[in-house]
N, C-alpha and C positions, 0 to 999 in steps of 0.2 A: 430562454431558459438558462438558469445558472446551476452548474453542477458543483457540489461540494464533496470533498473527500473527508471522511470521518473515521477515526480510529480510537480505540480505547474504551468503547462501550462494553457492557457486560455481554459475554458471549451467549448468555441465555435469552437476550432480547431478540424478538423476532422483528420482521419488517413492519408489521402493524404497530407494534409498540414504539419503534424508532420513528415511524411516520407521525404518530401522536406526539412524541417528544419534540420533534422539530417543527411541528405545526404551530407551536406557541410563538414562533418567530415570524411566520409568514405562510404563504400558500405553497404547500409541497405537492409537486406533481407526481413524483415517484421515489421509491427507496429500493435500493438493491444491495442486499448484504451478500458479500462474496463468501462462498462456501467451498470447502474441500470437495473435490469431485468424487473421491473414493468413499469418504465417510459421511459427507453431507453436513458436517458441523461447520459452524461459522469460523472464518479465519481471523475475525476480530476487526475487520474494516468494512466500510460500506460507502456507497455513493447516494447522495441525496439531491434530487433535482427540485430546485425552487422555481416558481413561476416568475418571481420578481427579484430584482437585484437588491432591493432594500431589505427584504426578509433574509436573503442569503448573507448579506453583510452584517445584519444584526445577529444572526446565528453565529457567525464567526467571531464577532466581538464578544458576545456573551458566553459562548461555550468553549472556545479554544483555551485550554489550560485549566478548565474547571474540573471538578470531580463528580463522578456519578458512581454510587455504590463502592466507594473507595478506589475507583480507577480514574486516572487522569485522561481527559478527552483531548483529542487533537482534531481540530476542524479547520479546513482551509479550502481554497478554491482548487478544484481538480483541473490540472492542465494535461494536455494530450501527451507531452513528453514523458511525464512522470506516471507510469503505470506499473502495476504490480508485475514483478518479474516471474516468469514461468521457471519451473525447476531446471529446465534444460538450457536456459539462457544465462549468459555471463553479463555482469554489469559492464557498461561501455568503458569504464575506467580500468577494468581488469585487462591486463595484457596477456597475450599468449606468447609464450617463449618456446623456441625450438630447442630440441635437445642438442647440446653442443658436444661434438666429438672430441675426445681427449687426444692430444697430439701423441703421435707414435714416439716411442722411445728412440733416442738418437744413438744408443750403443750399437756398435757393430755386431752383426750376427757371428755366432761362433761357427767356425768352419771345421769340418771333420777330416 
C-alpha cells in the first residue's frame, strides 16, 4: 500500500468525494481527511492510501501543482518523518535558548 499526502483541496470536500477524485488514477484503499479536534472542520490536508504504486505515482504526476476550484493541489508520497506537528510540539530546527543572566555591575558598593 502506498500512502500519499495531499493538501490544497477545497475544505468542503468530504472523504467520499476525495476518494472518488483520486479513484480516477488507481485503486484507492482509504482516504483520511485530518480535522480539527475541537471544531471537526477540515484542516485542509489528507492522506490517501493507494493499493498500487502505479496509481499513486500517476496521481502525483497528474495532480501535484494542478488546480481544483481555484486552489493549488500538493500531492506527494507521505513519509514517516514528515508528519503534521501538534500545537505543543516545536519543529526540530527550532532551538531552545536558556535565559542569559546579565553580568553584575562592577562598580563598588557605596559604603555608609
